C-alpha positions as CSV (number, residue, x, y, z in Angstrom):
1,M,155.6,100.3,172.9
2,K,157.4,100.9,169.5
3,I,155.2,100.9,166.4
4,C,156.6,100.7,162.9
5,L,154.3,102.5,160.4
6,I,155.0,101.4,156.8
7,A,154.1,104.0,154.2
8,E,154.4,103.6,150.4
9,G,154.5,106.7,148.1
10,S,153.1,108.9,150.8
11,Y,154.2,110.0,154.3
12,P,156.4,111.9,155.0
13,H,157.5,112.9,151.4
14,V,154.1,113.5,149.8
15,A,151.2,115.6,151.2
16,G,147.7,114.2,150.9
17,G,145.0,112.2,152.6
18,V,146.9,109.2,153.7
19,S,149.8,111.3,154.8
20,S,147.6,113.6,156.9
21,W,146.0,110.5,158.4
22,T,149.4,109.1,159.4
23,Q,150.5,112.4,160.9
24,S,147.2,112.6,162.9
25,L,147.7,109.1,164.3
26,I,151.3,109.7,165.4
27,E,150.6,113.1,166.9
28,N,147.6,111.9,168.9
29,I,148.9,108.6,170.3
30,K,151.8,110.1,172.3
31,E,152.0,107.1,174.7
32,H,153.8,105.1,172.0
33,E,156.9,105.6,169.9
34,F,156.7,105.4,166.1
35,I,159.2,104.4,163.5
36,I,158.4,105.3,159.9
37,Y,159.4,102.9,157.2
38,A,158.9,105.0,154.1
39,I,159.1,103.5,150.6
40,G,159.6,106.2,148.0
41,A,160.3,106.4,144.2
42,E,163.1,108.9,144.1
43,S,166.1,109.3,146.4
44,K,166.2,113.1,145.7
45,N,163.4,113.2,148.3
46,R,165.5,111.7,151.1
47,G,165.1,113.9,154.2
48,V,162.6,116.2,152.5
49,Y,159.5,116.0,154.6
50,K,156.2,117.6,154.1
51,Y,155.2,117.4,157.8
52,K,156.6,118.6,161.1
53,L,157.8,115.5,162.9
54,S,156.1,114.7,166.2
55,S,158.1,114.4,169.4
56,N,157.2,110.7,169.6
57,M,158.7,109.9,166.2
58,A,161.8,107.7,167.0
59,H,163.2,107.2,163.6
60,I,162.5,107.4,159.8
61,E,163.8,104.7,157.6
62,E,163.8,105.7,154.0
63,V,164.0,103.3,151.0
64,F,163.9,104.6,147.5
65,L,163.3,102.4,144.4
66,D,165.5,104.4,142.1
67,E,168.5,103.3,144.1
68,I,168.1,100.0,142.2
69,L,169.6,101.7,139.2
70,D,173.0,101.9,141.1
71,L,173.2,98.2,141.7
72,K,175.9,96.4,139.8
73,G,176.5,92.7,139.3
74,F,178.3,90.0,137.4
75,Y,176.9,87.5,134.9
76,G,177.2,83.8,135.4
77,K,177.5,83.3,139.2
78,K,175.9,80.1,140.4
79,F,173.7,79.8,143.4
80,K,172.5,76.6,145.1
81,I,168.8,77.3,145.3
82,T,166.1,74.7,146.1
83,G,163.3,73.6,143.8
84,Q,160.9,75.3,146.2
85,V,162.6,78.7,145.7
86,K,162.7,78.2,141.9
87,D,159.0,77.2,141.8
88,N,157.9,80.2,143.9
89,I,159.9,82.7,141.8
90,K,158.4,81.3,138.7
91,S,154.9,81.4,140.2
92,L,155.5,85.1,141.1
93,I,156.4,85.8,137.4
94,V,153.4,84.0,135.9
95,G,150.9,85.1,138.5
96,Q,150.3,81.8,140.3
97,P,149.9,81.6,144.1
98,V,153.2,82.2,145.9
99,D,154.5,81.0,149.3
100,F,156.2,84.2,150.4
101,N,157.7,82.6,153.5
102,I,160.1,80.7,151.2
103,L,161.2,83.9,149.4
104,F,161.6,85.8,152.7
105,D,163.8,83.0,154.0
106,F,165.8,82.7,150.8
107,F,166.7,86.5,150.7
108,H,167.5,86.6,154.4
109,N,169.5,83.4,154.9
110,G,172.8,85.1,153.9
111,K,173.3,83.3,150.6
112,I,172.5,86.4,148.5
113,D,175.1,89.0,149.1
114,N,174.5,90.9,145.9
115,L,171.0,91.0,144.5
116,M,172.2,91.8,141.0
117,D,174.6,88.9,141.0
118,F,171.6,86.7,141.7
119,F,169.5,88.3,139.1
120,M,172.2,88.0,136.5
121,S,173.0,84.3,137.4
122,K,172.4,81.3,135.3
123,D,169.8,80.1,137.9
124,M,167.6,83.2,137.5
125,F,168.0,83.1,133.7
126,N,166.7,79.5,133.7
127,I,163.7,80.4,135.9
128,I,162.7,83.2,133.6
129,K,163.2,81.0,130.6
130,E,161.0,78.3,132.0
131,A,158.3,80.9,132.9
132,Y,158.6,82.2,129.3
133,E,158.2,78.8,127.7
134,E,155.2,77.9,129.8
135,E,153.2,81.1,129.5
136,Y,154.6,83.7,127.1
137,N,156.4,81.9,124.3
138,L,154.5,83.7,121.5
139,I,156.2,87.0,122.2
140,P,159.9,88.0,121.8
141,F,162.0,86.6,124.8
142,N,164.1,89.8,125.0
143,N,160.9,91.8,125.7
144,F,159.8,89.3,128.3
145,F,163.1,89.2,130.1
146,W,163.2,93.0,130.5
147,A,159.6,93.1,131.6
148,V,160.2,90.5,134.3
149,R,163.3,92.4,135.4
150,S,161.5,95.6,135.9
151,M,158.7,93.8,137.7
152,I,160.5,91.7,140.3
153,I,163.8,93.5,141.0
154,P,162.1,96.2,143.1
155,L,160.3,93.5,145.2
156,F,163.5,91.5,145.7
157,F,165.4,94.8,146.5
158,L,162.8,95.6,149.3
159,I,162.7,92.1,150.7
160,K,166.5,92.2,151.1
161,V,166.6,95.5,153.0
162,K,166.8,95.1,156.8
163,V,163.5,96.1,158.5
164,P,163.9,98.0,161.8
165,E,162.8,96.1,164.9
166,A,159.5,97.1,166.6
167,D,156.8,95.7,168.7
168,I,154.0,96.1,166.1
169,Y,154.2,96.6,162.3
170,H,151.4,98.7,160.8
171,S,151.3,99.1,157.0
172,V,149.0,101.7,155.5
173,S,148.6,99.8,152.2
174,T,149.1,96.4,150.7
175,G,151.5,96.3,147.8
176,Y,155.2,96.9,148.7
177,G,154.2,98.3,152.1
178,G,152.2,95.2,152.8
179,I,155.1,93.0,151.8
180,I,157.4,94.8,154.3
181,G,154.8,94.3,157.0
182,S,154.5,90.6,156.1
183,L,158.3,90.3,156.0
184,A,158.7,91.8,159.5
185,N,155.9,89.6,160.8
186,Y,157.8,86.6,159.5
187,I,161.3,87.6,160.7
188,Y,160.5,89.0,164.1
189,N,157.2,87.1,164.8
190,K,155.6,90.4,165.8
191,P,152.0,91.5,165.1
192,F,151.2,93.0,161.7
193,I,148.2,95.4,161.2
194,L,147.1,96.5,157.8
195,T,145.0,99.6,157.2
196,E,144.0,99.7,153.5
197,H,142.8,103.2,152.7
198,G,141.8,102.5,149.1
199,I,141.9,99.1,147.4
200,Y,145.5,98.9,146.3
201,T,145.2,96.2,143.7
202,R,142.2,97.8,142.1
203,E,144.0,101.1,141.8
204,R,147.1,99.5,140.3
205,E,144.9,97.5,137.9
206,E,143.2,100.7,136.7
207,E,146.6,102.4,136.2
208,I,148.1,99.4,134.4
209,I,145.1,99.1,132.0
210,K,145.4,102.8,131.1
211,S,149.2,102.9,131.0
212,N,151.2,103.4,127.8
213,W,154.5,102.2,129.3
214,I,153.4,98.5,129.7
215,E,152.8,96.7,126.4
216,G,149.4,95.0,126.1
217,Y,150.5,91.4,126.5
218,F,152.3,92.2,129.8
219,K,149.5,94.0,131.5
220,D,147.9,90.9,132.8
221,M,151.3,89.7,134.2
222,W,151.7,93.0,136.1
223,I,148.1,92.9,137.5
224,K,148.5,89.3,138.8
225,F,151.8,90.4,140.3
226,F,150.2,93.1,142.4
227,Y,147.3,90.8,143.4
228,N,150.0,88.4,144.7
229,L,151.5,91.1,146.8
230,S,148.1,92.0,148.3
231,N,147.2,88.4,149.0
232,C,150.5,88.0,150.9
233,A,149.5,91.0,153.1
234,Y,145.9,89.8,153.6
235,D,147.3,86.4,154.6
236,K,149.9,87.6,157.0
237,A,148.1,90.5,158.7
238,D,146.6,89.8,162.2
239,K,144.0,92.6,161.8
240,I,142.9,94.4,158.6
241,I,141.3,97.8,158.9
242,S,139.0,99.1,156.2
243,L,137.6,102.7,156.2
244,S,134.1,101.7,155.0
245,E,131.7,98.8,154.7
246,K,131.9,99.1,150.9
247,N,135.7,98.6,150.9
248,K,135.4,95.8,153.5
249,H,133.3,93.8,151.0
250,I,135.6,94.5,148.1
251,Q,138.5,93.2,150.2
252,A,136.6,90.0,151.0
253,E,135.8,89.6,147.2
254,I,139.4,89.6,146.3
255,G,140.5,87.1,148.9
256,C,140.8,88.7,152.3
257,N,139.4,86.7,155.3
258,M,136.2,88.6,156.3
259,E,136.8,87.7,160.0
260,K,140.0,89.7,160.1
261,I,138.4,92.9,158.7
262,Y,137.4,95.8,161.1
263,V,135.9,99.1,159.9
264,I,137.3,102.2,161.4
265,P,136.2,105.4,159.5
266,N,138.3,108.5,159.4
267,G,137.3,111.2,161.8
268,I,137.9,115.0,162.2
269,D,137.6,117.6,164.9
270,V,134.7,119.7,163.7
271,S,135.5,122.4,166.2
272,K,138.7,123.3,164.3
273,F,136.6,124.5,161.4
274,S,134.1,126.5,163.4
275,H,136.0,129.8,163.2
276,I,137.5,129.8,159.8
277,P,137.1,132.8,157.5
278,G,133.8,132.9,155.6
279,K,132.8,134.3,152.3
280,D,133.2,138.1,151.7
281,P,129.6,139.5,151.4
282,K,130.9,141.6,148.4
283,D,132.0,138.4,146.6
284,K,129.4,137.9,143.9
285,Y,130.9,134.8,142.5
286,I,129.7,131.3,143.2
287,N,132.9,129.7,144.3
288,I,133.4,126.0,143.4
289,G,136.3,124.3,145.0
290,A,138.3,121.1,145.0
291,V,140.8,120.1,147.6
292,L,143.3,117.8,146.0
293,R,146.7,116.9,144.7
294,I,147.0,117.6,140.9
295,V,147.6,114.0,139.9
296,P,145.9,111.7,137.4
297,I,144.1,109.6,140.0
298,K,142.1,112.7,141.0
299,D,141.0,113.0,137.3
300,V,141.4,116.8,137.3
301,K,140.7,116.9,133.6
302,T,137.2,115.7,134.0
303,M,136.7,118.4,136.7
304,I,137.9,121.0,134.3
305,M,135.6,119.8,131.5
306,A,132.7,119.9,133.9
307,F,133.5,123.5,134.9
308,Y,133.6,124.4,131.2
309,M,129.9,123.3,131.0
310,V,129.1,125.0,134.2
311,K,130.5,128.2,133.0
312,E,128.3,128.1,129.9
313,Q,125.3,128.5,132.2
314,I,126.6,130.2,135.3
315,D,128.6,133.2,134.2
316,N,129.6,134.2,137.8
317,A,131.1,130.8,138.7
318,K,134.7,130.6,139.8
319,F,136.7,127.4,140.2
320,Y,139.5,126.9,142.8
321,L,141.8,123.9,142.5
322,M,143.4,123.9,145.9
323,G,146.4,121.7,146.5
324,P,150.0,120.9,145.6
325,T,151.0,120.7,141.9
326,D,154.5,119.4,142.1
327,E,153.9,115.7,142.5
328,D,153.3,115.2,138.8
329,E,154.4,118.3,137.0
330,E,153.7,116.9,133.5
331,Y,150.1,116.2,134.4
332,Y,149.8,119.6,136.0
333,E,151.0,121.2,132.8
334,E,148.5,119.1,130.8
335,C,145.7,120.4,133.1
336,R,146.9,124.0,132.7
337,S,147.0,123.6,128.9
338,L,143.4,122.2,128.9
339,V,142.2,125.3,130.8
340,E,144.0,127.5,128.2
341,N,142.7,125.6,125.2
342,L,139.1,125.8,126.6
343,N,139.8,129.5,127.1
344,L,138.4,128.9,130.6
345,G,138.6,132.0,132.7
346,D,138.0,132.1,136.5
347,T,140.0,128.9,137.1
348,I,142.6,129.2,139.8
349,F,145.3,126.7,140.7
350,T,146.2,127.9,144.2
351,G,149.1,125.5,144.8
352,R,149.8,124.3,148.3
353,I,147.7,126.4,150.8
354,N,146.3,126.4,154.3
355,I,143.0,124.9,153.4
356,K,141.3,126.5,156.4
357,E,141.8,129.9,154.8
358,Y,139.9,128.9,151.7
359,L,137.2,126.4,152.6
360,G,134.8,128.9,154.2
361,K,134.8,131.0,151.0
362,M,133.5,128.1,148.9
363,D,129.8,127.6,148.0
364,I,130.2,124.1,146.5
365,L,132.9,121.5,146.8
366,V,133.8,118.9,144.2
367,L,135.7,115.6,144.0
368,S,136.2,113.7,140.7
369,S,138.7,111.0,141.7
370,I,138.7,107.6,139.9
371,S,139.7,105.9,143.1
372,E,139.4,106.9,146.8
373,S,139.0,105.4,150.2
374,Q,137.3,107.8,152.6
375,P,138.3,111.3,151.6
376,L,139.2,113.6,154.4
377,A,138.4,116.4,152.0
378,I,134.7,115.5,152.2
379,L,134.7,115.4,156.0
380,E,136.4,118.8,156.2
381,G,134.0,120.2,153.6
382,F,131.0,118.9,155.7
383,A,132.6,120.4,158.8
384,C,132.3,123.8,157.0
385,R,128.6,123.0,156.1
386,R,129.4,122.9,152.4
387,P,127.6,120.4,150.0
388,F,129.7,118.1,147.8
389,V,129.4,116.7,144.3
390,T,131.6,113.5,144.1
391,T,132.3,110.6,141.9
392,D,131.1,107.1,143.0
393,V,134.3,105.8,144.5
394,G,135.4,104.5,147.9
395,S,133.0,105.5,150.6
396,C,131.8,108.7,148.9
397,R,128.3,107.4,148.5
398,E,128.2,106.4,152.2
399,L,129.3,109.9,153.1
400,I,127.0,111.8,150.8
401,Y,123.8,109.8,151.1
402,G,124.4,108.1,154.5
403,K,122.8,105.1,156.1
404,D,121.2,107.3,158.7
405,H,118.6,110.0,159.2
406,Y,120.8,113.0,158.5
407,G,119.8,113.5,154.9
408,Q,121.6,114.0,151.6
409,G,124.9,116.0,151.7
410,G,125.2,116.5,148.0
411,F,125.3,114.3,144.8
412,V,127.2,111.3,143.6
413,V,127.9,110.9,139.9
414,P,129.7,108.2,137.8
415,V,133.4,108.3,137.4
416,M,134.8,110.3,134.4
417,N,131.4,111.6,133.5
418,Y,131.9,115.3,133.3
419,E,128.4,116.0,131.9
420,K,126.7,114.5,135.0
421,L,129.2,116.2,137.2
422,A,128.4,119.5,135.6
423,Y,124.7,118.9,135.8
424,E,124.7,118.5,139.6
425,I,127.1,121.4,140.1
426,I,124.8,123.6,138.1
427,K,121.8,122.4,140.1
428,L,123.5,123.6,143.3
429,C,124.7,126.8,141.7
430,K,121.1,127.7,140.9
431,N,119.6,126.9,144.3
432,K,121.1,128.6,147.4
433,D,118.6,126.9,149.8
434,L,119.5,123.5,148.5
435,R,123.2,124.3,149.1
436,G,122.4,125.3,152.7
437,K,120.3,122.3,153.4
438,M,122.7,119.8,152.0
439,G,125.6,121.5,153.7
440,A,123.8,121.2,157.1
441,N,123.0,117.5,156.5
442,G,126.6,116.8,155.8
443,Y,127.7,118.8,158.9
444,N,125.3,116.8,161.2
445,R,126.6,113.5,159.7
446,V,130.3,114.3,160.3
447,L,129.6,115.9,163.7
448,N,127.9,112.7,165.0
449,L,129.4,109.8,163.1
450,Y,132.9,110.7,162.1
451,T,134.5,112.1,165.2
452,F,138.2,112.4,165.7
453,N,138.2,111.0,169.2
454,K,136.5,107.9,168.1
455,F,139.0,107.4,165.3
456,I,142.0,107.8,167.6
457,E,140.5,105.7,170.5
458,S,139.8,102.9,168.0
459,Y,143.5,102.7,167.0
460,K,144.7,103.0,170.6
461,D,142.5,99.9,171.5
462,I,144.0,98.0,168.6
463,Y,147.6,98.8,169.5
464,N,147.0,98.2,173.3
465,G,145.3,94.9,172.4
466,F,148.8,93.8,171.2
467,G,150.5,95.3,174.3
468,M,153.7,93.6,175.2
């Protein structure tokens, strides 16, 4: 059976939790072939993969959004489009419910040879003008036009690209990835599975609210746009996989049919962490570590501020930020500058490393993300019997406190609250026995409830359930 996995902004170009999950799935389900449909931001990453490709990888289809900049068109061409198409494009712009089947059919019926010709046509101009007059006529039209252009052209571009044929389509997010899965489901009438690692719409909503590049009066338009994309994926998917009960209920709150949702938590092979190097007995530091990409969603600055407070009380504390720094170099430089401005010694950015060479040397592990699903970093830290201090995102609370008898594996604190983050880290720094007890609790939880075999077998069952 051939399975098309659809990734957005992750595998195989970006290392991280979702990408590692994808690699594990492909490597351990060898009885099926996989196609990767990868949606990326920059075409400079074409063919640049962060992972060794598995032998059952049949093909990688790469689509990059910056290629839109190369598209050319001519003003004024006329298209014979139906009222239904006009209405649905206008609904997409103003955030009303959209029938995506009509848009899928429109962009694949052969009438649109050149996307930019269509966007620069009188027909499209009139649709934008009507949307403007109905909802946004108190702001300059010129601003509205360019905001709409940047919002919908990437979507139309992706809808027009031919999707490779497969037996099953499996997207690892809603958003653009979910749209491609929905499109394939519509064109080929093949099953579509959605695994939503985080809650895509909530993550985009947070980014848009904080962003400087979207003017205030357009933020609501962008947020509704992403909700429309997710609603399409929720509607089209045959099965929707959530990583935790918490996320399952959030998905239901924002419109997903609860009966479609199955919870399959991540899992790891604990035995792979049983012989990793431990702490040097001569090392007198208390080593605090974070396994992460240095990107804004990980809120590294809050972590640094917390360590500044820790250092005021724990002189022999050392902080390791373990992970790649090249995904958002500007943010990485801001983090480095913050460390320098705070004159914060004993802070080490390791860059990309083999995490197994470092985890055993840590005393305490930290996660300060503003959004997560079910972090593999916590499962790996627990496999090394290390306690965690995390923010209250995704399934972190479920992992740390559990709904079982294994006991507390660390502490959960509010998002962006460096004072509480520091307080709990300091508590663990001062109490070696507590660190040991919480590390053991976490180890027992992951050993018994988050096994790698269970994770893989669950996906095999789902794929085979759609067997041709």
